[in-house]
C-alpha positions in Angstrom: 81.3 -109.1 -30.1 84.4 -110.9 -31.4 82.8 -113.2 -34.0 79.6 -113.7 -36.0 78.0 -115.2 -38.7 75.5 -114.1 -40.5 73.0 -116.2 -42.4 70.3 -115.8 -44.8 68.2 -119.1 -45.6 67.2 -118.1 -49.3 64.6 -120.5 -51.3 67.2 -121.3 -53.6 70.3 -120.6 -52.0 72.2 -120.2 -48.3 73.9 -117.5 -48.0 76.8 -117.1 -45.0 79.2 -114.3 -44.2 81.5 -114.2 -41.5 82.7 -111.5 -39.4 85.8 -111.0 -37.3 86.0 -107.7 -34.9 83.9 -105.8 -37.3 85.8 -107.0 -40.8 84.2 -109.5 -43.3 86.7 -112.2 -43.6 84.3 -114.9 -45.6 81.6 -115.3 -47.4 79.6 -118.1 -48.8 76.5 -118.9 -51.0 75.5 -122.6 -51.7 72.7 -123.9 -53.2 69.7 -124.9 -51.4 65.9 -125.2 -53.5 63.3 -125.6 -50.9 61.0 -126.4 -52.7 63.1 -130.3 -52.5 62.2 -130.2 -48.8 64.5 -129.3 -46.1 67.3 -132.2 -46.5 68.2 -129.5 -49.2 68.7 -126.9 -46.4 70.3 -129.4 -44.0 72.8 -130.2 -46.7 73.5 -126.9 -47.3 74.2 -125.9 -43.9 76.6 -128.7 -43.6 78.6 -127.5 -46.9 78.8 -124.1 -45.6 79.6 -124.5 -41.8 83.4 -125.8 -42.0 84.0 -122.3 -44.1 82.3 -120.4 -41.8 83.6 -121.9 -38.4 82.4 -121.5 -35.1 81.1 -118.0 -33.9 80.1 -116.2 -30.5 76.4 -115.5 -32.6 74.9 -117.1 -35.2 72.3 -114.1 -36.7 70.0 -116.0 -39.3 67.4 -114.0 -41.6 65.6 -115.6 -44.3 63.2 -115.4 -47.4 62.8 -119.2 -47.7 59.7 -119.2 -45.7 57.5 -118.4 -49.0 58.9 -121.6 -50.8 55.7 -123.7 -51.3 57.1 -126.8 -49.0 55.4 -124.8 -46.8 51.8 -124.9 -46.3 51.9 -121.0 -45.3 54.3 -118.3 -44.4 54.0 -118.8 -40.6 54.7 -122.4 -40.9 57.9 -121.7 -43.2 59.2 -119.3 -40.5 58.9 -121.8 -37.8 60.2 -124.4 -39.5 63.3 -122.6 -40.8 64.2 -121.4 -37.6 64.2 -124.7 -35.8 66.5 -126.1 -38.9 68.8 -122.9 -38.2 68.9 -123.9 -34.6 69.5 -127.5 -35.2 72.1 -126.9 -37.8 74.2 -124.4 -36.0 75.6 -123.8 -32.1 71.8 -124.0 -30.7 72.5 -121.3 -27.7 74.0 -118.9 -30.3 71.5 -118.5 -32.4 69.3 -115.6 -33.0 67.0 -114.6 -35.4 66.6 -111.5 -37.2 62.9 -109.6 -37.3 63.9 -106.7 -39.1 62.0 -104.0 -37.4 61.2 -106.0 -34.3 65.3 -106.3 -34.2 66.7 -109.7 -32.9 64.9 -112.5 -31.0 65.4 -115.7 -29.9 64.4 -118.6 -32.3 61.3 -119.5 -29.7 59.7 -116.3 -30.4 59.7 -117.1 -34.0 55.8 -117.8 -34.3 55.1 -114.6 -32.3 57.3 -112.3 -34.8 56.4 -114.4 -38.1 55.6 -111.1 -39.8 58.3 -109.5 -38.9 60.7 -112.4 -39.5 59.4 -113.1 -42.9 61.7 -111.7 -45.9 63.2 -109.5 -43.8 66.6 -109.8 -45.6 66.4 -106.7 -47.3 66.2 -104.6 -44.1 69.2 -105.8 -42.6 71.2 -104.4 -45.8 69.5 -101.3 -45.8 69.8 -101.1 -41.7 73.7 -101.3 -42.1 73.4 -98.8 -45.2 71.6 -96.4 -43.0 74.9 -96.2 -40.6 76.8 -96.3 -43.7 76.5 -92.9 -46.4 72.9 -92.3 -44.6 71.0 -91.7 -47.7 71.2 -93.7 -51.3 69.1 -96.1 -53.0 70.0 -99.4 -52.5 69.4 -102.1 -55.0 70.4 -105.5 -54.6 69.8 -108.0 -57.3 69.6 -111.8 -56.4 69.0 -114.8 -58.6 65.4 -114.4 -58.0 64.5 -110.8 -57.2 65.5 -107.1 -57.2 65.6 -105.5 -53.9 65.2 -101.3 -54.3 64.8 -99.4 -50.8 65.3 -95.8 -50.4 67.6 -94.7 -47.1 67.5 -90.9 -46.2 69.0 -89.1 -43.8 70.3 -92.4 -42.1 67.0 -94.0 -41.7 65.2 -96.4 -44.0 62.6 -95.0 -45.9 60.7 -97.8 -47.6 56.9 -97.7 -47.7 56.5 -101.5 -48.0 57.6 -104.2 -45.3 55.9 -107.5 -46.4 56.3 -109.2 -49.7 52.8 -108.2 -50.6 53.3 -104.7 -49.6 56.4 -104.3 -51.1 55.7 -105.7 -54.3 53.1 -103.2 -54.6 55.1 -100.4 -54.5 57.9 -101.2 -56.6 60.6 -101.6 -53.6 60.1 -105.7 -54.6 60.6 -106.9 -58.3 60.2 -110.4 -58.9 62.9 -110.5 -61.5 66.9 -112.0 -61.0 69.9 -112.3 -63.0 69.6 -116.3 -62.9 66.2 -117.9 -61.9 63.5 -115.5 -63.5 62.2 -117.8 -66.2 62.2 -115.7 -69.9 58.3 -116.2 -70.3 58.5 -114.0 -67.0 60.1 -111.1 -68.6 58.1 -110.4 -72.1 55.1 -111.7 -74.2 56.8 -111.4 -77.0 60.1 -110.7 -78.9 61.7 -109.6 -82.3 62.7 -112.4 -84.3 63.5 -112.1 -87.8 61.6 -108.8 -88.1 58.7 -110.0 -86.7 57.2 -109.7 -83.4 57.0 -113.3 -82.5 54.9 -114.3 -79.3 57.2 -116.5 -77.0 56.3 -120.0 -76.3 54.3 -120.2 -72.5 56.7 -122.8 -71.4 59.9 -122.6 -68.9 62.4 -123.4 -71.6 65.0 -121.4 -70.8 65.7 -119.0 -67.8 67.5 -115.6 -67.7 70.9 -117.2 -67.1 71.0 -118.3 -70.0 70.1 -115.0 -71.4 73.3 -113.3 -69.4 75.7 -116.4 -70.2 75.5 -115.3 -73.9 76.0 -111.9 -72.8 79.1 -112.8 -70.9 77.4 -111.2 -67.8 77.4 -114.6 -65.0 80.5 -114.0 -62.6 82.1 -117.4 -61.7 79.5 -119.6 -59.1 76.9 -117.3 -59.6 74.2 -119.7 -61.3 74.3 -122.5 -58.9 70.5 -124.0 -60.0 70.0 -126.3 -63.0 69.3 -125.5 -66.3 65.5 -125.6 -67.5 66.1 -128.9 -69.7 68.7 -130.7 -67.4 71.3 -130.1 -70.5 74.7 -127.8 -69.9 75.8 -124.7 -68.9 77.1 -124.1 -72.5 76.6 -120.9 -74.9 75.4 -123.4 -77.7 73.1 -125.1 -75.2 71.8 -121.3 -74.2 71.6 -120.8 -77.3 69.2 -124.1 -78.3 67.2 -123.2 -75.2 66.1 -119.6 -76.2 65.4 -120.7 -79.5 62.8 -122.5 -78.2 61.3 -119.8 -76.7 60.7 -118.3 -79.7 59.4 -121.8 -81.4 62.9 -122.5 -83.3 65.7 -124.3 -83.1 69.0 -123.3 -82.9 70.2 -124.1 -86.7 67.4 -121.9 -88.0 70.2 -119.0 -88.4 69.2 -116.1 -86.3 71.2 -114.0 -84.2 70.3 -115.8 -80.5 72.9 -113.2 -78.6 71.0 -110.1 -80.4 67.8 -112.3 -79.1 69.8 -112.5 -75.7 70.1 -108.6 -75.5 66.4 -107.9 -76.2 65.7 -109.9 -72.9 68.2 -108.2 -70.9 67.0 -104.8 -72.1 63.4 -106.0 -71.1 64.8 -107.1 -67.6 66.5 -103.6 -67.1 63.4 -101.6 -68.1 61.4 -103.5 -65.7 64.3 -102.6 -62.6 64.4 -99.0 -64.2 60.8 -98.6 -64.1 60.6 -99.7 -60.2 63.4 -97.4 -59.7 61.9 -94.6 -60.9 58.8 -95.5 -59.5 60.5 -95.1 -56.0 62.7 -92.2 -57.1 59.4 -90.0 -57.7 58.2 -90.0 -54.3 61.0 -87.2 -54.0 62.4 -88.5 -51.1 66.3 -89.1 -52.2 68.5 -85.9 -53.1 69.7 -86.2 -57.3 73.1 -86.6 -55.9 72.1 -89.6 -53.5 73.9 -92.7 -55.3 73.0 -96.0 -55.9 74.5 -99.0 -53.6 74.6 -102.3 -55.9 74.5 -105.6 -54.3 73.8 -108.8 -54.8 74.8 -110.5 -58.2 73.8 -108.4 -60.9 75.9 -105.6 -60.3 76.6 -105.0 -64.0 72.9 -104.5 -64.3 72.6 -102.2 -61.7 75.3 -99.9 -63.0 73.3 -99.7 -66.1 70.3 -98.6 -64.2 72.2 -95.7 -62.5 73.5 -94.6 -65.9 70.0 -94.2 -66.7 68.8 -92.9 -63.8 71.8 -90.1 -63.4 73.4 -91.4 -60.6 77.0 -92.5 -59.5 76.5 -96.6 -58.4 78.5 -97.5 -55.3 79.3 -101.3 -54.7 78.1 -102.5 -51.2 81.2 -104.5 -50.4 83.5 -100.8 -51.1 81.8 -99.6 -48.4 82.5 -102.4 -45.7 85.7 -103.2 -44.1 86.4 -106.6 -46.0 88.9 -109.2 -46.8 90.1 -108.3 -50.6 89.2 -112.0 -51.2 85.9 -112.1 -50.2 84.7 -108.4 -51.4 82.8 -109.8 -54.6 81.3 -112.5 -52.0 80.1 -110.0 -49.2 77.9 -108.3 -52.0 76.8 -111.4 -53.6 76.0 -112.4 -49.9 74.6 -108.8 -48.7 71.9 -109.5 -46.3 74.2 -112.1 -44.5 77.0 -109.3 -44.1 75.0 -106.7 -43.0 73.4 -109.2 -40.4 77.2 -110.5 -39.3 78.2 -106.2 -38.7 75.0 -105.1 -37.5 74.8 -108.0 -35.0 78.6 -107.5 -33.7 77.9 -103.8 -33.0 74.9 -105.0 -31.1 
């Protein structure tokens, strides 16, 4: 198939990637906070479509069905599928149902359990066709997927969000949207362990902004307090998490390092749990996808494994390399469907 666009409908972002003759030529991520309603998704499609253009086929996956806009995940799948059909070229829209393959939008409700949050499966399915054996770690704005691929097959023990949370293959921590209060219960401040204020005063974007870990364009959500995305404002938000003002004279970058370390430990622990099954050989690399490449690289170092960028395994236009990794499930769908 000459041209395919993959779409990944998340709870906070819409991601898309365009493949032409098996090559990723462009990718884009647009803010789309579904907690504000489906109008946010309609606006995101309107912004992304001119960049993606017309296609022979539009393949859609999703995680946004978990948004509390919907009364249930099944309702979310049905309404997001309908929104995609409405926004795109209706007769050319196909849904990705993971283990059930590609299906027509009309079958969305019947395959809701297969479609729901199956974007990780798309990336892993493509990876299974490439190096064949690796540990995929995809760190996005909100979550981190950890998926073993062995001998050309997905070796995940879980499929649904609930199953994957239980076995360490889904970690609810991301580079920008995760609340700092979800990372730890206390932090070292002025030589003492200080309990954190149980409020959403700061998120991990503040932490990684102070540590210069944020690439351009990856933090598309408003800050916790509505104030600017500056170093000074991030310091003030972190100070508030420990009941202080930024003028109190603490090393706020050091505090940020501690929160980042706590997050890395959480992901490393989950990766070690998955690796402890003994299914991956010691030489199997970690394939890093998503916006958290630097974090994944450190996890790989701690596990004693090489780290390979997802985009380096693809045929991708040079200007789209970073975006293809940031939008890995969408890119994977565009390539998988092009060979289907």
